[in-house]
FIMARKE-505390 format. One record per residue: x, y, z of N, C-alpha, C in turn; residue in one letter; chain. Coordinates in steps of 0.05 Angstrom, whole numbers. Each point is the difference from the previous one (the first is absolute). Example, Ala and Ser with C-alpha at 12.3 -4.5 7.8 and 13.67 -1.06 7.14 Angstrom:
residues 2
atom nx=264&ny=-114&nz=156&cax=-18&cay=24&caz=0&cx=18&cy=24&cz=0&residu=A&chaine=A $
atom nx=-7&ny=21&nz=-14&cax=16&cay=24&caz=1&cx=-15&cy=22&cz=14&residu=S&chaine=A $
end
This chain:
residues 105
atom nx=468&ny=-139&nz=-619&cax=-20&cay=12&caz=2&cx=-1&cy=19&cz=23&residu=M&chaine=A $
atom nx=9&ny=-12&nz=22&cax=-4&cay=13&caz=30&cx=25&cy=20&cz=-12&residu=R&chaine=A $
atom nx=27&ny=-11&nz=1&cax=19&cay=11&caz=-1&cx=6&cy=27&cz=-28&residu=R&chaine=A $
atom nx=-17&ny=-2&nz=-14&cax=1&cay=19&caz=-18&cx=-16&cy=26&cz=1&residu=L&chaine=A $
atom nx=-17&ny=-11&nz=15&cax=-20&cay=21&caz=12&cx=11&cy=18&cz=21&residu=F&chaine=A $
atom nx=19&ny=-19&nz=21&cax=11&cay=11&caz=22&cx=26&cy=20&cz=-12&residu=R&chaine=A $
atom nx=11&ny=-8&nz=-17&cax=24&cay=21&caz=-23&cx=-10&cy=16&cz=2&residu=S&chaine=A $
atom nx=-19&ny=4&nz=-18&cax=-19&cay=22&caz=-13&cx=-14&cy=15&cz=17&residu=L&chaine=A $
atom nx=-7&ny=-6&nz=22&cax=-17&cay=17&caz=12&cx=10&cy=-3&cz=35&residu=F&chaine=A $
atom nx=26&ny=7&nz=7&cax=8&cay=-2&caz=26&cx=-22&cy=12&cz=26&residu=P&chaine=A $
atom nx=3&ny=-20&nz=23&cax=-12&cay=12&caz=28&cx=9&cy=24&cz=1&residu=A&chaine=A $
atom nx=-14&ny=7&nz=9&cax=16&cay=27&caz=16&cx=11&cy=-7&cz=30&residu=A&chaine=A $
atom nx=23&ny=6&nz=5&cax=2&cay=0&caz=28&cx=-5&cy=3&cz=19&residu=A&chaine=A $
atom nx=-13&ny=-19&nz=24&cax=-8&cay=10&caz=22&cx=10&cy=17&cz=20&residu=P&chaine=A $
atom nx=-15&ny=18&nz=3&cax=25&cay=18&caz=30&cx=15&cy=-4&cz=15&residu=P&chaine=A $
atom nx=23&ny=6&nz=10&cax=11&cay=-23&caz=26&cx=-14&cy=-1&cz=19&residu=P&chaine=A $
atom nx=7&ny=-22&nz=18&cax=-20&cay=-4&caz=20&cx=13&cy=21&cz=19&residu=P&chaine=A $
atom nx=-19&ny=4&nz=21&cax=12&cay=16&caz=25&cx=7&cy=-15&cz=29&residu=T&chaine=A $
atom nx=25&ny=2&nz=5&cax=4&cay=-15&caz=17&cx=-8&cy=17&cz=27&residu=A&chaine=A $
atom nx=-1&ny=-7&nz=21&cax=7&cay=15&caz=20&cx=28&cy=4&cz=6&residu=P&chaine=A $
atom nx=-1&ny=21&nz=22&cax=33&cay=0&caz=11&cx=8&cy=-9&cz=15&residu=A&chaine=A $
atom nx=26&ny=-11&nz=-1&cax=16&cay=-22&caz=22&cx=-21&cy=-17&cz=-13&residu=G&chaine=A $
atom nx=18&ny=-23&nz=18&cax=-10&cay=-35&caz=6&cx=-30&cy=2&cz=8&residu=P&chaine=A $
atom nx=-19&ny=-25&nz=-12&cax=-20&cay=-1&caz=11&cx=-3&cy=-1&cz=37&residu=P&chaine=A $
atom nx=-16&ny=13&nz=5&cax=-6&cay=-1&caz=17&cx=21&cy=15&cz=21&residu=N&chaine=A $
atom nx=15&ny=22&nz=-12&cax=17&cay=17&caz=15&cx=-11&cy=15&cz=22&residu=A&chaine=A $
atom nx=8&ny=-6&nz=21&cax=-12&cay=9&caz=17&cx=-31&cy=4&cz=10&residu=G&chaine=A $
atom nx=-17&ny=-25&nz=-8&cax=-16&cay=-7&caz=14&cx=0&cy=-22&cz=-6&residu=S&chaine=A $
atom nx=-23&ny=-22&nz=10&cax=-9&cay=-25&caz=7&cx=-23&cy=2&cz=-22&residu=H&chaine=A $
atom nx=-7&ny=8&nz=-16&cax=-26&cay=0&caz=-3&cx=0&cy=5&cz=-35&residu=Y&chaine=A $
atom nx=-1&ny=-26&nz=-18&cax=4&cay=5&caz=-33&cx=-20&cy=27&cz=-4&residu=A&chaine=A $
atom nx=-20&ny=6&nz=12&cax=-21&cay=21&caz=-12&cx=19&cy=26&cz=-3&residu=R&chaine=A $
atom nx=13&ny=2&nz=16&cax=17&cay=29&caz=7&cx=21&cy=2&cz=-22&residu=V&chaine=A $
atom nx=19&ny=-29&nz=-12&cax=13&cay=10&caz=-12&cx=-10&cy=-1&cz=-29&residu=A&chaine=A $
atom nx=-25&ny=-11&nz=-13&cax=1&cay=-1&caz=-22&cx=-34&cy=9&cz=8&residu=Y&chaine=A $
atom nx=-1&ny=12&nz=-31&cax=-32&cay=12&caz=-7&cx=-17&cy=-26&cz=-2&residu=P&chaine=A $
atom nx=-31&ny=0&nz=10&cax=-12&cay=-20&caz=-7&cx=-2&cy=-7&cz=-21&residu=P&chaine=A $
atom nx=5&ny=-24&nz=-9&cax=-16&cay=0&caz=-28&cx=-32&cy=-1&cz=-9&residu=L&chaine=A $
atom nx=3&ny=-4&nz=-26&cax=-29&cay=13&caz=-13&cx=-16&cy=-27&cz=-14&residu=T&chaine=A $
atom nx=-18&ny=1&nz=-10&cax=-2&cay=-27&caz=-15&cx=6&cy=13&cz=-30&residu=A&chaine=A $
atom nx=-6&ny=22&nz=-8&cax=23&cay=7&caz=-25&cx=28&cy=3&cz=3&residu=G&chaine=A $
atom nx=2&ny=-7&nz=18&cax=40&cay=2&caz=-2&cx=1&cy=-27&cz=-13&residu=Q&chaine=A $
atom nx=-12&ny=-19&nz=18&cax=2&cay=-30&caz=-7&cx=-9&cy=-9&cz=-30&residu=I&chaine=A $
atom nx=-28&ny=16&nz=-2&cax=-14&cay=-5&caz=-30&cx=19&cy=5&cz=-20&residu=R&chaine=A $
atom nx=13&ny=30&nz=5&cax=17&cay=6&caz=-25&cx=30&cy=-8&cz=0&residu=F&chaine=A $
atom nx=8&ny=-17&nz=24&cax=27&cay=0&caz=1&cx=17&cy=-16&cz=-28&residu=Q&chaine=A $
atom nx=17&ny=9&nz=-12&cax=21&cay=-4&caz=-14&cx=27&cy=-20&cz=1&residu=R&chaine=A $
atom nx=-2&ny=-20&nz=-9&cax=32&cay=-8&caz=9&cx=16&cy=-6&cz=-30&residu=F&chaine=A $
atom nx=19&ny=12&nz=-2&cax=29&cay=-4&caz=-21&cx=-2&cy=-33&cz=-9&residu=S&chaine=A $
atom nx=2&ny=7&nz=-27&cax=-9&cay=-18&caz=-22&cx=23&cy=-23&cz=7&residu=G&chaine=A $
atom nx=1&ny=-23&nz=-6&cax=34&cay=-22&caz=-6&cx=-9&cy=-18&cz=-19&residu=V&chaine=A $
atom nx=18&ny=-8&nz=-12&cax=-6&cay=-27&caz=-20&cx=-16&cy=-19&cz=2&residu=G&chaine=A $
atom nx=5&ny=-13&nz=20&cax=-28&cay=-26&caz=9&cx=-12&cy=15&cz=24&residu=R&chaine=A $
atom nx=-11&ny=17&nz=0&cax=-9&cay=-4&caz=31&cx=-34&cy=-2&cz=-13&residu=G&chaine=A $
atom nx=-14&ny=5&nz=27&cax=-35&cay=-3&caz=7&cx=-10&cy=7&cz=-23&residu=L&chaine=A $
atom nx=-31&ny=-6&nz=-6&cax=-12&cay=3&caz=-17&cx=-13&cy=26&cz=15&residu=D&chaine=A $
atom nx=0&ny=26&nz=-20&cax=-5&cay=32&caz=11&cx=-33&cy=-12&cz=9&residu=P&chaine=A $
atom nx=-8&ny=-14&nz=-23&cax=-31&cay=3&caz=4&cx=-13&cy=-15&cz=26&residu=E&chaine=A $
atom nx=14&ny=-18&nz=5&cax=-4&cay=-16&caz=28&cx=8&cy=15&cz=25&residu=E&chaine=A $
atom nx=18&ny=18&nz=-7&cax=7&cay=16&caz=29&cx=-9&cy=24&cz=-8&residu=V&chaine=A $
atom nx=-17&ny=6&nz=-8&cax=-9&cay=22&caz=4&cx=-30&cy=-15&cz=6&residu=R&chaine=A $
atom nx=-10&ny=-18&nz=-6&cax=-29&cay=-8&caz=14&cx=8&cy=-7&cz=27&residu=A&chaine=A $
atom nx=22&ny=-7&nz=-1&cax=3&cay=-7&caz=33&cx=3&cy=22&cz=18&residu=F&chaine=A $
atom nx=20&ny=25&nz=-13&cax=4&cay=26&caz=14&cx=-35&cy=12&cz=1&residu=L&chaine=A $
atom nx=-13&ny=4&nz=-16&cax=-33&cay=-1&caz=-1&cx=-17&cy=-8&cz=19&residu=Y&chaine=A $
atom nx=4&ny=-22&nz=5&cax=-12&cay=-19&caz=14&cx=3&cy=12&cz=37&residu=R&chaine=A $
atom nx=31&ny=-9&nz=-8&cax=8&cay=17&caz=35&cx=-9&cy=22&cz=7&residu=V&chaine=A $
atom nx=3&ny=24&nz=-21&cax=-13&cay=29&caz=7&cx=-33&cy=0&cz=3&residu=A&chaine=A $
atom nx=-9&ny=-23&nz=-16&cax=-28&cay=10&caz=11&cx=-2&cy=-15&cz=37&residu=D&chaine=A $
atom nx=4&ny=-21&nz=7&cax=8&cay=-18&caz=24&cx=13&cy=22&cz=17&residu=E&chaine=A $
atom nx=15&ny=22&nz=-1&cax=9&cay=11&caz=14&cx=-13&cy=24&cz=1&residu=F&chaine=A $
atom nx=-18&ny=14&nz=-20&cax=-19&cay=20&caz=4&cx=-19&cy=-10&cz=21&residu=A&chaine=A $
atom nx=-7&ny=-21&nz=-2&cax=-17&cay=-15&caz=15&cx=2&cy=-7&cz=26&residu=E&chaine=A $
atom nx=24&ny=-5&nz=9&cax=13&cay=2&caz=24&cx=0&cy=32&cz=15&residu=V&chaine=A $
atom nx=3&ny=19&nz=-18&cax=11&cay=24&caz=12&cx=-20&cy=18&cz=6&residu=R&chaine=A $
atom nx=-23&ny=-10&nz=-11&cax=-37&cay=0&caz=3&cx=-6&cy=-6&cz=24&residu=A&chaine=A $
atom nx=-2&ny=-23&nz=9&cax=1&cay=-19&caz=17&cx=9&cy=18&cz=24&residu=E&chaine=A $
atom nx=26&ny=-3&nz=-3&cax=14&cay=21&caz=18&cx=-11&cy=23&cz=20&residu=L&chaine=A $
atom nx=-13&ny=12&nz=-31&cax=-8&cay=30&caz=3&cx=-24&cy=-4&cz=27&residu=A&chaine=A $
atom nx=-16&ny=-18&nz=-12&cax=-28&cay=-10&caz=12&cx=-1&cy=-4&cz=26&residu=R&chaine=A $
atom nx=24&ny=-21&nz=5&cax=11&cay=-10&caz=27&cx=13&cy=22&cz=23&residu=T&chaine=A $
atom nx=11&ny=27&nz=-15&cax=8&cay=22&caz=18&cx=-24&cy=13&cz=-1&residu=R&chaine=A $
atom nx=-28&ny=0&nz=-19&cax=-16&cay=15&caz=20&cx=-24&cy=-8&cz=15&residu=T&chaine=A $
atom nx=8&ny=-25&nz=-5&cax=-23&cay=-18&caz=26&cx=19&cy=1&cz=15&residu=E&chaine=A $
atom nx=20&ny=6&nz=8&cax=21&cay=-7&caz=21&cx=-1&cy=16&cz=16&residu=N&chaine=A $
atom nx=-2&ny=39&nz=-18&cax=1&cay=28&caz=12&cx=-34&cy=4&cz=13&residu=S&chaine=A $
atom nx=-20&ny=-20&nz=-14&cax=-21&cay=2&caz=14&cx=-3&cy=-14&cz=20&residu=R&chaine=A $
atom nx=4&ny=-17&nz=-2&cax=1&cay=-21&caz=31&cx=14&cy=14&cz=24&residu=I&chaine=A $
atom nx=28&ny=10&nz=-9&cax=12&cay=9&caz=28&cx=-10&cy=34&cz=4&residu=K&chaine=A $
atom nx=-17&ny=13&nz=-16&cax=-22&cay=26&caz=1&cx=-17&cy=-23&cz=29&residu=N&chaine=A $
atom nx=-13&ny=-16&nz=-14&cax=-27&cay=-5&caz=19&cx=16&cy=-2&cz=25&residu=A&chaine=A $
atom nx=22&ny=-19&nz=5&cax=5&cay=-9&caz=23&cx=5&cy=24&cz=18&residu=L&chaine=A $
atom nx=19&ny=25&nz=-12&cax=-3&cay=16&caz=14&cx=-25&cy=10&cz=10&residu=R&chaine=A $
atom nx=-13&ny=13&nz=-16&cax=-30&cay=7&caz=13&cx=-11&cy=-12&cz=21&residu=D&chaine=A $
atom nx=-7&ny=-27&nz=-8&cax=1&cay=-22&caz=28&cx=14&cy=6&cz=23&residu=W&chaine=A $
atom nx=21&ny=-2&nz=8&cax=22&cay=5&caz=9&cx=-10&cy=27&cz=23&residu=Q&chaine=A $
atom nx=3&ny=19&nz=-17&cax=-13&cay=26&caz=12&cx=-23&cy=5&cz=14&residu=A&chaine=A $
atom nx=-21&ny=-11&nz=-13&cax=-24&cay=-9&caz=11&cx=-8&cy=-13&cz=25&residu=R&chaine=A $
atom nx=23&ny=-20&nz=-3&cax=-3&cay=-17&caz=18&cx=12&cy=15&cz=23&residu=Y&chaine=A $
atom nx=20&ny=14&nz=3&cax=21&cay=9&caz=19&cx=-21&cy=28&cz=5&residu=R&chaine=A $
atom nx=-16&ny=22&nz=-6&cax=-15&cay=8&caz=8&cx=-27&cy=-12&cz=10&residu=R&chaine=A $
atom nx=-7&ny=-23&nz=-7&cax=-24&cay=-7&caz=19&cx=10&cy=-12&cz=33&residu=A&chaine=A $
atom nx=29&ny=-9&nz=3&cax=8&cay=-18&caz=19&cx=3&cy=27&cz=14&residu=N&chaine=A $
atom nx=11&ny=24&nz=-1&cax=6&cay=29&caz=15&cx=-33&cy=5&cz=6&residu=R&chaine=A $
atom nx=-14&ny=0&nz=-11&cax=-30&cay=10&caz=9&cx=-11&cy=-17&cz=34&residu=V&chaine=A $
end
């Protein structure tokens, strides 16, 4: 039944993946520069070409959704950590400036 449905309604071809110019990390030591950052949506909606005896598409999709959800949580935590880090740095700079002024007088 699945084969019949797929033959009657073929899936739209996914857009070709965009690859960075040059080899990975060309001219840089950081992967972040060589590849654009992944998003949870890119993970969630990633599609793979079908093979005769491949993996169960539903299991793969469920796993990709799980990974995407965890990835989104990690990204959100990273953003919160960066905000907190910035706040702490600013507070330290303010304290150092006040301490220097107090010692000059």
